Backbone as JSON, one array per atom type, in Angstrom:
{
  "sequence": "MFKRYWWIFLIMVVIGPFVGLFCGGVVSYIQPKLYESSATIQIQSYVPAASHQSAERGIATQIELLTSDTVLRGVSEKLDLAQIWALPQHELNAKLRRSISVKSITGTDLLQVSSRLPDPELCKKLTETTVEAYSDMRKQALSERHEASRAELRDAIHRQEDSVEEKRKVLTRLQSTGDSVGAPEPLGFADARADFETSQRLLEQLKVREIGQQMEQRLAEKPVIVHSSPIIPHIPVSPQVPLNLALGAVCGLLAGLILALPLMALLNRRASRRAALTS",
  "N": [[0.87, -1.23, 0.0], [1.89, 1.29, 0.86], [4.0, 1.58, -0.94], [2.59, 1.86, -3.25], [0.89, 4.09, -3.03], [2.49, 6.27, -2.25], [2.69, 8.8, -3.19], [0.57, 10.2, -2.15], [1.33, 11.13, 0.32], [3.09, 13.16, -0.48], [1.37, 14.92, -1.69], [-0.33, 15.66, 0.48], [1.54, 16.82, 2.16], [1.97, 19.21, 0.84], [-0.6, 20.33, 0.49], [-1.63, 20.41, 3.09], [-0.14, 22.38, 4.79], [-0.9, 24.75, 3.32], [-3.75, 24.78, 3.64], [-3.72, 24.93, 6.46], [-2.52, 27.55, 6.75], [-4.47, 29.14, 5.63], [-6.59, 28.71, 7.45], [-5.39, 29.77, 9.71], [-5.16, 32.43, 8.94], [-7.9, 33.14, 8.72], [-8.78, 32.78, 11.41], [-7.12, 34.78, 12.61], [-8.3, 37.01, 11.37], [-10.9, 36.99, 12.34], [-10.62, 37.09, 15.1], [-10.93, 39.5, 17.79], [-9.32, 42.61, 17.7], [-6.78, 43.73, 19.83], [-5.27, 46.42, 21.58], [-2.37, 47.81, 23.06], [-1.18, 49.95, 25.65], [1.4, 51.54, 27.52], [2.89, 52.71, 30.59], [5.68, 53.88, 32.33], [6.45, 54.07, 35.61], [7.69, 55.63, 38.73], [7.46, 55.19, 42.13], [7.44, 57.54, 44.71], [9.21, 57.12, 47.66], [9.46, 57.94, 51.01], [10.36, 56.86, 53.25], [13.06, 54.92, 53.98], [13.55, 51.57, 52.98], [13.89, 48.83, 55.21], [14.99, 46.49, 54.5], [15.83, 44.29, 51.71], [13.7, 42.51, 51.31], [11.59, 43.85, 52.63], [11.37, 46.01, 50.96], [10.46, 44.84, 48.61], [8.04, 43.86, 49.45], [6.74, 46.3, 49.92], [6.59, 47.34, 47.3], [4.95, 45.36, 46.17], [2.6, 45.89, 47.56], [1.98, 48.41, 46.52], [1.42, 47.75, 43.94], [-0.91, 46.26, 44.22], [-2.55, 48.3, 45.12], [-2.76, 49.96, 42.87], [-4.64, 48.67, 41.35], [-6.83, 48.69, 42.98], [-10.11, 49.0, 44.37], [-10.71, 51.66, 44.98], [-9.0, 53.13, 43.28], [-9.78, 52.21, 40.79], [-12.46, 53.07, 40.75], [-12.11, 55.82, 40.71], [-10.87, 55.92, 38.13], [-12.94, 55.08, 36.45], [-14.83, 57.09, 36.88], [-13.45, 59.4, 36.0], [-13.16, 58.82, 33.27], [-15.73, 58.34, 32.53], [-16.8, 55.74, 32.29], [-18.97, 54.25, 33.02], [-21.0, 55.19, 31.52], [-20.0, 54.81, 28.9], [-19.55, 52.03, 28.71], [-21.81, 51.08, 29.77], [-22.26, 49.64, 32.33], [-22.65, 48.4, 35.66], [-20.93, 49.56, 38.71], [-19.46, 47.49, 40.01], [-19.12, 45.58, 37.98], [-17.76, 47.1, 36.24], [-15.37, 47.47, 37.61], [-14.41, 44.87, 37.62], [-14.05, 44.41, 34.89], [-12.08, 46.34, 34.33], [-9.96, 45.42, 35.89], [-9.32, 43.18, 34.36], [-8.4, 44.42, 32.07], [-6.28, 46.06, 32.88], [-2.88, 45.82, 33.72], [-0.21, 45.51, 36.01], [3.17, 45.47, 36.6], [6.35, 44.77, 38.13], [9.5, 46.11, 37.15], [12.25, 44.22, 36.67], [15.06, 44.35, 38.75], [14.93, 47.06, 39.21], [13.34, 49.91, 40.7], [11.06, 50.54, 39.44], [7.81, 50.61, 37.94], [5.64, 49.09, 35.64], [2.77, 50.04, 34.07], [0.15, 48.89, 32.25], [-2.43, 48.81, 29.66], [-5.02, 47.01, 27.97], [-7.16, 47.13, 25.31], [-9.77, 47.13, 22.8], [-10.04, 49.58, 21.63], [-7.79, 51.89, 20.58], [-7.3, 54.59, 21.31], [-8.84, 54.9, 23.72], [-7.5, 53.04, 25.1], [-5.02, 54.16, 25.59], [-5.82, 56.43, 27.13], [-6.88, 55.06, 29.34], [-4.63, 53.9, 30.56], [-3.19, 56.2, 31.23], [-5.02, 57.56, 32.88], [-5.28, 55.78, 34.99], [-2.77, 55.95, 36.27], [-2.96, 58.61, 37.04], [-5.19, 58.61, 38.79], [-4.27, 56.8, 40.79], [-2.1, 58.35, 41.7], [-3.44, 60.59, 42.67], [-4.86, 59.45, 44.79], [-2.86, 58.51, 46.45], [-1.54, 60.94, 47.06], [-3.53, 62.25, 48.49], [-3.78, 60.51, 50.66], [-1.18, 60.74, 51.79], [-1.19, 63.49, 52.35], [-3.18, 63.74, 54.33], [-2.04, 62.15, 56.3], [0.34, 63.58, 56.85], [-0.73, 65.97, 57.67], [-2.05, 65.27, 60.11], [0.23, 64.35, 61.6], [1.73, 66.73, 61.6], [0.15, 68.5, 63.09], [0.3, 67.25, 65.6], [3.05, 67.51, 66.04], [3.29, 70.29, 66.15], [1.82, 70.89, 68.48], [3.45, 69.58, 70.31], [5.77, 71.17, 70.08], [4.85, 73.64, 70.96], [4.27, 73.04, 73.66], [6.8, 72.31, 74.54], [8.1, 74.77, 74.25], [6.81, 76.29, 76.16], [7.68, 74.85, 78.34], [10.42, 75.36, 78.2], [10.48, 78.12, 78.61], [9.49, 78.37, 81.26], [11.59, 77.07, 82.63], [13.65, 78.83, 82.02], [12.87, 81.05, 83.43], [13.02, 80.05, 86.08], [15.84, 79.61, 86.13], [16.78, 82.24, 85.72], [15.76, 83.5, 88.0], [17.24, 82.11, 90.03], [19.74, 82.89, 89.36], [19.73, 85.6, 89.79], [19.8, 85.78, 92.46], [22.34, 85.22, 93.16], [24.05, 87.32, 92.32], [25.69, 89.12, 93.55], [29.12, 90.14, 94.11], [31.53, 87.73, 94.66], [29.73, 86.02, 95.93], [28.58, 82.75, 96.72], [27.7, 80.16, 94.34], [24.13, 79.83, 93.74], [22.16, 77.47, 95.53], [21.17, 74.58, 93.74], [21.47, 75.82, 91.32], [23.08, 74.77, 89.21], [21.84, 72.37, 88.58], [19.42, 73.44, 87.6], [20.35, 74.94, 85.39], [21.39, 72.88, 83.72], [19.01, 71.44, 83.34], [17.52, 73.38, 81.92], [19.14, 73.69, 79.59], [18.94, 71.11, 78.47], [16.2, 71.0, 77.94], [16.09, 73.04, 76.08], [17.67, 72.02, 73.94], [16.06, 69.83, 73.21], [13.88, 71.25, 72.26], [14.97, 72.47, 70.03], [15.59, 70.16, 68.5], [12.88, 69.33, 67.96], [12.08, 71.37, 66.32], [13.76, 71.1, 64.16], [12.83, 68.65, 63.26], [10.27, 69.56, 62.38], [10.94, 71.16, 60.26], [12.0, 69.31, 58.47], [9.7, 67.74, 58.07], [8.07, 69.59, 56.73], [9.49, 69.85, 54.34], [9.22, 67.25, 53.43], [6.52, 67.14, 53.0], [6.27, 68.89, 50.85], [7.59, 67.46, 48.87], [5.83, 65.35, 48.79], [3.77, 66.25, 47.25], [4.12, 65.44, 44.68], [3.79, 62.38, 44.28], [4.26, 60.36, 42.49], [6.49, 59.63, 39.94], [6.58, 59.95, 36.51], [8.14, 58.17, 34.1], [7.95, 57.31, 31.5], [5.43, 58.19, 29.32], [2.17, 57.05, 28.39], [1.27, 56.14, 25.01], [-0.77, 56.47, 21.98], [-1.44, 53.43, 20.69], [-0.68, 51.87, 17.49], [-0.37, 49.51, 16.32], [-1.8, 46.36, 16.76], [-1.57, 44.22, 19.6], [-2.67, 41.76, 19.78], [-4.74, 39.88, 17.66], [-1.85, 37.73, 17.29], [-0.64, 37.65, 14.35], [1.55, 36.48, 12.74], [2.23, 34.37, 14.47], [-0.16, 32.88, 14.61], [-0.44, 32.14, 11.9], [1.95, 30.58, 11.58], [1.43, 28.53, 13.48], [-0.91, 27.56, 12.31], [0.16, 26.57, 9.86], [1.87, 24.52, 10.72], [0.15, 22.88, 12.16], [-1.58, 22.22, 10.03], [0.22, 20.75, 8.39], [0.78, 18.5, 10.04], [-1.8, 17.45, 10.35], [-2.33, 16.83, 7.72], [-0.4, 14.8, 7.22], [-1.34, 12.87, 9.0], [-3.97, 12.4, 8.06], [-3.34, 11.28, 5.6], [-2.81, 8.59, 5.93], [-5.34, 7.11, 6.5], [-6.52, 7.9, 4.06], [-4.89, 6.6, 2.16], [-5.36, 3.99, 2.88], [-8.14, 3.82, 2.29], [-8.11, 4.16, -0.53], [-6.63, 1.97, -1.23], [-8.29, -0.1, -0.41], [-10.51, 0.22, -2.11], [-9.26, -0.14, -4.57], [-8.55, -2.85, -4.3], [-11.21, -4.03, -4.05], [-12.18, -3.38, -6.61], [-10.47, -4.88, -8.19], [-11.2, -7.4, -7.38], [-13.75, -7.52, -8.39], [-13.43, -7.51, -11.11], [-12.05, -9.79, -11.66]],
  "CA": [[-0.01, 0.01, 0.01], [2.76, 2.42, 0.95], [4.78, 1.78, -2.14], [1.72, 2.16, -4.39], [0.29, 5.38, -2.84], [3.41, 7.14, -1.58], [2.48, 10.17, -3.75], [-0.38, 10.9, -1.39], [2.09, 11.84, 1.31], [3.63, 14.42, -1.08], [0.2, 15.91, -1.95], [-0.81, 16.21, 1.72], [2.55, 17.75, 2.67], [1.79, 20.48, 0.17], [-1.93, 20.85, 0.7], [-1.91, 20.62, 4.59], [0.26, 23.72, 5.29], [-1.75, 25.77, 2.74], [-5.02, 24.8, 4.43], [-3.47, 25.52, 7.83], [-2.25, 28.96, 6.61], [-5.75, 29.67, 5.35], [-7.3, 28.67, 8.7], [-4.74, 30.71, 10.62], [-5.56, 33.76, 8.52], [-9.28, 33.32, 9.08], [-8.8, 32.96, 12.8], [-6.59, 36.08, 12.89], [-9.17, 38.02, 10.91], [-12.1, 36.9, 13.17], [-10.28, 37.48, 16.43], [-10.97, 40.98, 18.05], [-7.95, 43.2, 17.85], [-6.48, 44.37, 21.19], [-4.17, 47.34, 21.52], [-1.76, 47.93, 24.43], [-0.52, 51.18, 25.86], [2.03, 51.31, 28.77], [3.54, 53.83, 31.16], [6.64, 53.46, 33.31], [6.42, 55.08, 36.71], [8.42, 55.36, 39.92], [6.67, 55.68, 43.28], [8.36, 58.11, 45.63], [9.17, 56.57, 48.96], [10.13, 58.85, 51.88], [10.86, 56.07, 54.36], [13.91, 53.98, 53.37], [13.29, 50.21, 53.3], [14.84, 48.23, 56.13], [15.72, 45.28, 53.83], [15.35, 44.04, 50.31], [12.39, 41.84, 51.36], [10.57, 44.85, 52.91], [11.18, 46.83, 49.73], [9.63, 44.1, 47.64], [6.67, 43.89, 49.95], [6.23, 47.6, 49.62], [6.28, 47.39, 45.84], [3.76, 44.44, 45.96], [1.49, 46.61, 48.13], [1.55, 49.48, 45.67], [0.83, 47.16, 42.76], [-2.26, 45.97, 44.57], [-3.32, 49.56, 45.23], [-2.98, 50.48, 41.53], [-5.87, 48.01, 40.83], [-7.79, 48.63, 44.04], [-11.54, 49.55, 44.01], [-10.67, 53.15, 45.06], [-8.39, 53.67, 42.07], [-10.66, 51.91, 39.61], [-13.64, 53.87, 40.79], [-11.65, 57.09, 40.18], [-10.65, 55.83, 36.66], [-14.28, 55.01, 35.75], [-15.46, 58.41, 36.99], [-12.79, 60.35, 35.14], [-13.39, 58.5, 31.82], [-17.22, 58.18, 32.39], [-16.85, 54.39, 31.69], [-20.3, 53.7, 33.28], [-21.81, 55.64, 30.35], [-19.48, 54.23, 27.66], [-19.7, 50.6, 28.68], [-23.14, 50.71, 30.31], [-22.08, 48.58, 33.25], [-22.58, 48.88, 37.06], [-19.6, 49.77, 39.19], [-18.74, 46.2, 40.37], [-18.75, 44.92, 36.75], [-16.69, 47.97, 35.63], [-14.07, 47.11, 38.29], [-13.92, 43.5, 37.17], [-13.52, 44.57, 33.49], [-10.92, 47.19, 34.36], [-8.86, 44.6, 36.35], [-8.9, 42.31, 33.29], [-7.83, 45.25, 31.08], [-5.08, 46.72, 33.35], [-1.86, 44.97, 34.33], [0.88, 46.18, 36.63], [4.28, 44.58, 36.99], [7.61, 45.4, 38.56], [10.56, 45.94, 36.2], [13.23, 43.51, 37.36], [16.28, 45.04, 38.98], [14.69, 48.51, 39.37], [12.2, 50.25, 41.55], [10.06, 51.05, 38.48], [6.52, 49.81, 37.68], [5.05, 49.27, 34.25], [1.32, 50.01, 34.04], [-0.31, 48.62, 30.86], [-3.83, 48.55, 29.44], [-5.26, 46.37, 26.68], [-8.52, 47.37, 24.89], [-9.93, 47.16, 21.32], [-10.01, 50.94, 21.2], [-6.4, 52.34, 20.89], [-7.32, 55.86, 21.98], [-9.31, 54.75, 25.05], [-6.41, 52.28, 25.8], [-3.97, 55.13, 26.08], [-6.43, 57.17, 28.17], [-7.01, 54.22, 30.51], [-3.32, 53.84, 31.29], [-2.88, 57.57, 31.73], [-5.9, 57.9, 34.02], [-4.99, 54.84, 36.1], [-1.63, 56.53, 36.95], [-3.43, 59.83, 37.66], [-6.11, 58.21, 39.87], [-3.45, 56.3, 41.84], [-1.34, 59.49, 42.25], [-4.39, 61.41, 43.51], [-5.21, 58.71, 46.04], [-1.64, 58.49, 47.26], [-1.39, 62.3, 47.42], [-4.51, 62.54, 49.54], [-3.38, 59.78, 51.86], [-0.01, 61.4, 52.36], [-1.52, 64.77, 52.91], [-3.89, 63.46, 55.53], [-1.09, 61.72, 57.3], [1.21, 64.7, 57.22], [-1.55, 66.97, 58.44], [-2.15, 64.78, 61.45], [1.51, 64.4, 62.34], [2.19, 68.09, 61.71], [-0.6, 69.02, 64.19], [0.84, 66.64, 66.83], [4.35, 68.11, 66.23], [3.1, 71.69, 66.57], [1.41, 70.84, 69.84], [4.68, 69.21, 71.1], [6.68, 72.3, 70.08], [4.25, 74.66, 71.91], [4.42, 72.52, 75.04], [8.19, 72.44, 74.86], [8.46, 76.22, 74.32], [6.3, 76.67, 77.48], [8.6, 74.25, 79.34], [11.72, 76.09, 78.19], [10.29, 79.36, 79.2], [9.48, 78.15, 82.67], [12.92, 76.74, 83.15], [14.36, 79.97, 81.87], [12.51, 81.89, 84.58], [13.66, 79.53, 87.25], [17.26, 79.87, 86.09], [17.0, 83.69, 85.91], [15.53, 83.84, 89.51], [18.36, 81.59, 90.86], [20.9, 83.64, 88.92], [19.64, 86.95, 90.39], [20.09, 85.73, 93.94], [23.79, 85.15, 93.34], [24.69, 88.35, 91.51], [26.71, 89.9, 94.33], [30.49, 89.67, 93.87], [32.05, 86.78, 95.69], [28.74, 85.13, 96.51], [28.65, 81.44, 96.11], [26.62, 79.82, 93.42], [22.94, 79.42, 94.51], [21.9, 76.05, 95.61], [20.3, 74.12, 92.68], [21.65, 76.53, 90.11], [23.76, 73.86, 88.21], [20.79, 71.48, 88.07], [18.42, 74.24, 86.83], [20.95, 75.25, 84.14], [21.41, 71.58, 82.95], [17.62, 71.13, 82.97], [17.23, 74.38, 80.92], [19.86, 73.32, 78.36], [18.34, 69.89, 77.95], [14.88, 71.36, 77.33], [16.3, 73.86, 74.88], [18.13, 71.04, 72.89], [14.92, 69.09, 72.75], [13.04, 72.15, 71.49], [15.72, 72.6, 68.7], [15.29, 68.86, 67.74], [11.53, 69.33, 67.5], [11.93, 72.38, 65.23], [14.4, 70.46, 62.98], [11.78, 67.73, 62.69], [9.22, 70.29, 61.72], [11.44, 71.63, 58.92], [12.07, 68.01, 57.68], [8.37, 67.37, 57.72], [7.64, 70.52, 55.71], [10.16, 69.48, 53.06], [8.62, 65.92, 53.04], [5.17, 67.41, 52.5], [6.43, 69.49, 49.54], [7.88, 66.38, 47.98], [4.64, 64.54, 48.63], [2.88, 66.83, 46.23], [4.31, 64.61, 43.47], [4.16, 61.08, 44.79], [4.54, 59.48, 41.39], [7.23, 60.17, 38.79], [6.29, 59.23, 35.23], [9.34, 58.18, 33.31], [7.56, 57.28, 30.05], [4.03, 58.39, 29.26], [1.51, 56.18, 27.38], [0.99, 56.71, 23.69], [-1.81, 55.77, 21.29], [-0.86, 52.33, 19.86], [-1.16, 51.72, 16.14], [-0.28, 48.03, 15.93], [-2.44, 45.54, 17.79], [-0.69, 43.12, 20.2], [-3.46, 40.59, 19.66], [-4.08, 38.61, 17.52], [-0.47, 37.68, 16.76], [-0.86, 37.04, 12.98], [2.59, 35.54, 12.3], [2.22, 33.14, 15.31], [-1.34, 32.16, 14.16], [-0.11, 31.53, 10.6], [2.92, 29.57, 11.83], [0.74, 27.41, 14.13], [-1.8, 26.93, 11.33], [0.88, 25.75, 8.89], [2.38, 23.29, 11.38], [-1.0, 21.96, 12.44], [-2.04, 21.68, 8.75], [1.17, 19.7, 7.92], [0.58, 17.32, 10.86], [-3.17, 16.92, 10.02], [-2.23, 16.21, 6.38], [0.29, 13.56, 7.35], [-2.23, 11.91, 9.71], [-5.08, 12.01, 7.15], [-2.85, 10.55, 4.45], [-2.87, 7.11, 6.19], [-6.67, 6.54, 6.19], [-6.83, 8.09, 2.66], [-4.22, 5.54, 1.43], [-6.13, 2.71, 3.2], [-9.34, 3.81, 1.5], [-7.79, 3.93, -1.91], [-6.19, 0.58, -1.38], [-9.47, -0.97, -0.29], [-11.29, 0.42, -3.36], [-8.54, -0.82, -5.61], [-8.74, -4.35, -4.03], [-12.58, -4.35, -4.39], [-12.36, -3.32, -8.06], [-9.75, -6.0, -8.77], [-11.97, -8.64, -7.11], [-14.95, -7.64, -9.2], [-13.04, -7.72, -12.55], [-11.5, -11.16, -11.8]],
  "C": [[0.86, 1.29, 0.04], [3.53, 2.7, -0.32], [3.9, 2.23, -3.34], [1.14, 3.61, -4.29], [1.22, 6.38, -2.05], [3.15, 8.62, -1.98], [1.45, 10.93, -2.91], [0.25, 11.72, -0.23], [2.62, 13.22, 0.73], [2.54, 15.43, -1.23], [-0.21, 16.49, -0.61], [0.23, 17.1, 2.36], [2.47, 19.12, 2.08], [0.47, 21.13, 0.53], [-2.18, 21.25, 2.23], [-1.49, 22.02, 5.01], [-0.56, 24.87, 4.65], [-3.1, 25.93, 3.41], [-4.85, 25.38, 5.81], [-3.23, 27.05, 7.73], [-3.65, 29.71, 6.37], [-6.6, 29.79, 6.67], [-6.72, 29.64, 9.71], [-5.09, 32.13, 10.27], [-7.03, 34.11, 8.86], [-9.38, 33.56, 10.57], [-8.23, 34.42, 13.21], [-7.57, 37.19, 12.48], [-10.44, 38.14, 11.84], [-11.83, 37.44, 14.58], [-10.35, 38.98, 16.67], [-9.54, 41.47, 18.26], [-7.87, 43.94, 19.2], [-5.2, 45.19, 21.0], [-3.61, 47.5, 22.98], [-1.01, 49.23, 24.52], [0.15, 51.13, 27.32], [2.67, 52.6, 29.23], [4.52, 53.23, 32.18], [6.72, 54.52, 34.43], [7.31, 54.6, 37.87], [7.66, 55.98, 41.09], [7.69, 56.23, 44.29], [8.07, 57.53, 47.01], [10.03, 57.46, 49.9], [10.66, 58.11, 53.12], [11.71, 54.95, 53.77], [13.56, 52.56, 53.89], [14.3, 49.63, 54.2], [15.66, 47.08, 55.51], [15.18, 45.22, 52.43], [13.97, 43.45, 50.35], [11.3, 42.91, 51.69], [10.31, 45.72, 51.7], [10.26, 46.13, 48.75], [8.25, 43.97, 48.14], [6.0, 45.24, 49.73], [5.78, 47.77, 48.23], [4.97, 46.54, 45.59], [2.51, 45.15, 46.46], [0.98, 47.65, 47.15], [0.97, 48.97, 44.41], [-0.63, 46.76, 42.98], [-3.1, 47.28, 44.6], [-3.62, 50.15, 43.87], [-4.18, 49.86, 40.91], [-6.86, 47.87, 41.9], [-9.1, 49.27, 43.62], [-11.46, 51.07, 44.05], [-10.05, 53.75, 43.8], [-9.27, 53.43, 40.82], [-11.91, 52.74, 39.55], [-13.29, 55.3, 40.31], [-11.46, 57.04, 38.64], [-12.0, 55.89, 35.96], [-15.02, 56.36, 35.77], [-14.81, 59.4, 36.03], [-13.03, 60.06, 33.62], [-14.86, 58.26, 31.51], [-17.48, 56.77, 31.71], [-18.26, 53.79, 31.96], [-21.2, 54.06, 32.08], [-21.32, 54.96, 29.05], [-19.79, 52.77, 27.6], [-21.05, 50.13, 29.19], [-23.13, 49.53, 31.21], [-22.12, 49.14, 34.66], [-21.14, 48.9, 37.56], [-18.81, 48.48, 39.49], [-18.32, 45.55, 39.07], [-17.64, 45.77, 36.03], [-15.37, 47.59, 36.26], [-13.55, 45.87, 37.81], [-13.34, 43.64, 35.72], [-12.25, 45.36, 33.49], [-9.72, 46.31, 34.87], [-8.37, 43.63, 35.29], [-8.11, 43.06, 32.23], [-6.46, 45.87, 31.53], [-4.12, 45.72, 33.97], [-0.77, 45.9, 34.85], [1.98, 45.22, 37.01], [5.51, 45.38, 37.25], [8.67, 45.12, 37.49], [11.77, 45.37, 36.96], [14.51, 44.35, 37.5], [16.17, 46.51, 39.17], [13.57, 48.71, 40.36], [11.07, 50.89, 40.66], [8.92, 50.07, 38.3], [6.12, 50.13, 36.24], [3.55, 48.99, 34.37], [0.89, 49.96, 32.56], [-1.87, 48.43, 30.8], [-3.98, 47.92, 28.06], [-6.77, 46.52, 26.44], [-8.54, 47.35, 23.33], [-9.81, 48.61, 20.79], [-8.67, 51.54, 21.61], [-6.42, 53.68, 21.66], [-7.77, 55.73, 23.48], [-8.24, 53.84, 25.83], [-5.33, 53.2, 26.37], [-4.56, 55.97, 27.28], [-6.54, 56.35, 29.49], [-5.72, 54.1, 31.3], [-2.99, 55.19, 31.96], [-3.73, 57.87, 33.01], [-5.68, 57.02, 35.19], [-3.81, 55.45, 36.94], [-2.11, 57.78, 37.7], [-4.27, 59.59, 38.92], [-5.34, 57.66, 41.04], [-2.67, 57.46, 42.49], [-2.23, 60.39, 43.12], [-4.68, 60.76, 44.87], [-4.0, 58.71, 46.95], [-1.33, 59.88, 47.78], [-2.31, 62.72, 48.61], [-4.15, 61.8, 50.76], [-2.19, 60.38, 52.59], [-0.33, 62.72, 53.0], [-2.24, 64.67, 54.26], [-2.95, 63.04, 56.7], [-0.15, 62.73, 57.82], [0.5, 65.74, 58.02], [-1.7, 66.56, 59.91], [-0.85, 64.85, 62.23], [1.99, 65.81, 62.54], [1.45, 68.81, 62.91], [-0.01, 68.57, 65.51], [2.25, 67.33, 67.08], [4.25, 69.55, 66.68], [2.72, 71.75, 68.04], [2.65, 70.53, 70.73], [5.62, 70.38, 71.18], [6.19, 73.39, 71.0], [4.45, 74.28, 73.39], [5.89, 72.71, 75.46], [8.64, 73.89, 74.97], [8.01, 76.74, 75.72], [7.27, 76.17, 78.54], [9.89, 74.98, 79.4], [11.61, 77.42, 78.88], [10.19, 79.35, 80.72], [10.79, 77.87, 83.35], [13.85, 77.96, 83.05], [14.14, 80.95, 83.09], [13.11, 81.39, 85.89], [15.16, 79.8, 87.27], [17.57, 81.3, 86.33], [16.81, 84.03, 87.36], [16.71, 83.33, 90.29], [19.64, 82.47, 90.57], [20.95, 85.01, 89.64], [19.96, 86.92, 91.86], [21.63, 85.58, 94.18], [24.6, 86.12, 92.49], [25.76, 89.1, 92.22], [28.1, 89.21, 94.21], [30.95, 88.81, 95.02], [31.03, 85.9, 96.32], [28.86, 83.77, 95.9], [27.47, 81.13, 95.18], [25.38, 79.29, 94.13], [22.75, 77.93, 94.5], [20.79, 75.64, 94.48], [20.47, 74.79, 91.32], [22.19, 75.66, 88.9], [22.69, 72.9, 87.68], [19.79, 72.19, 87.19], [19.03, 74.56, 85.42], [21.03, 74.01, 83.15], [20.01, 71.27, 82.48], [17.19, 72.08, 81.82], [17.9, 74.01, 79.57], [19.33, 72.1, 77.73], [17.01, 70.14, 77.28], [15.1, 72.16, 76.06], [16.81, 72.95, 73.72], [17.0, 70.3, 72.36], [14.01, 69.92, 71.91], [13.63, 72.34, 70.06], [15.48, 71.36, 67.84], [13.85, 68.85, 67.13], [11.41, 70.3, 66.33], [12.64, 71.82, 63.96], [13.48, 69.46, 62.38], [10.71, 68.4, 61.92], [9.7, 70.72, 60.35], [11.53, 70.46, 58.0], [10.68, 67.59, 57.17], [7.76, 68.3, 56.69], [8.29, 70.2, 54.38], [9.53, 68.18, 52.54], [7.31, 66.2, 52.4], [5.24, 68.02, 51.11], [6.74, 68.47, 48.51], [6.68, 65.5, 47.73], [3.58, 65.1, 47.66], [2.99, 66.13, 44.93], [4.76, 63.26, 43.83], [4.56, 60.05, 43.78], [5.34, 60.17, 40.33], [7.0, 59.32, 37.58], [7.5, 59.32, 34.31], [9.06, 58.04, 31.79], [6.01, 57.27, 30.05], [3.45, 57.39, 28.26], [1.27, 56.91, 26.13], [-0.15, 55.93, 23.02], [-1.2, 54.66, 20.42], [-1.44, 52.3, 18.5], [-1.18, 50.34, 15.65], [-0.83, 47.24, 17.02], [-1.39, 44.52, 18.32], [-1.43, 41.8, 20.08], [-4.54, 40.83, 18.63], [-2.66, 38.67, 16.99], [-0.5, 36.91, 15.42], [0.3, 36.1, 12.61], [2.6, 34.24, 13.18], [1.0, 32.25, 14.88], [-1.07, 31.46, 12.83], [0.89, 30.39, 10.78], [2.25, 28.28, 12.43], [-0.2, 26.76, 13.12], [-1.06, 26.08, 10.32], [1.39, 24.43, 9.51], [1.23, 22.3, 11.61], [-1.55, 21.38, 11.12], [-1.13, 20.61, 8.23], [0.94, 18.46, 8.72], [-0.77, 16.66, 10.55], [-3.04, 16.26, 8.65], [-1.46, 14.88, 6.41], [-0.61, 12.49, 8.02], [-3.34, 11.44, 8.77], [-4.63, 11.25, 5.94], [-2.91, 9.04, 4.71], [-4.3, 6.55, 5.92], [-7.05, 6.72, 4.71], [-6.14, 6.98, 1.85], [-4.92, 4.23, 1.69], [-7.42, 2.64, 2.4], [-9.15, 3.55, 0.12], [-7.41, 2.48, -2.16], [-7.35, -0.4, -1.33], [-10.32, -0.93, -1.52], [-10.59, -0.3, -4.51], [-8.69, -2.35, -5.54], [-10.1, -4.81, -4.47], [-12.75, -4.34, -5.93], [-11.63, -4.52, -8.74], [-10.5, -7.3, -8.55], [-13.2, -8.7, -8.07], [-14.6, -7.9, -10.67], [-12.46, -9.13, -12.7], [-12.6, -12.23, -11.83]]
}
């Protein structure tokens, strides 16, 4: 059988890949096109990480926050997605999580925020707005935290100023009692002076902390640095036409070789039946 119908293998080797290429092209044409737009960002951190593990945990937390309900709600409101997609908020959040991906760039403290949508312009806006919504959320959280700590620090400074003033009065009163020439140092004067100097140093430290806090607050006005902004994509990332065509050709070749065997058997059986009828 194989010696007689070996030419079928040659035909199927040629026909199979062509059929596979045609099927791959049809699949690529039918598949919805998806476009991807990405941004590279760096999250400002004002507290140095204690270790590499803690830094990784911090990055993982920020990745989760970038696709949190708070950020996604802000994105849907800014882009009016409830009107565009006609979906309730919980379904919007689910769809946005499927469309947005955030990953850490290995060996750096940078994050890549990407969006995939059939609309290239909306894809770019989605990535851009996700970064903006996250930045707004982080800015608000940092502002509230700094406001609370700044109020506590101001209260501490006022209390310490009152304490320094009281100790200054005590020191001045003790010093006035020993102003006469040759008079011994008043009892308790050394302790009062040491107490006053300690309180004054503590007040200076609190004021230095206040200055540092003010500088930190100014930096917190820009909690996210955008290193590369998203652009409108022109080439879809899906479907991958070359991959679909290559897979179609390979599958067509394999299918052709597999179908060649039953086809050869069928032709051989017909030939045997015809020979039996003529004899």
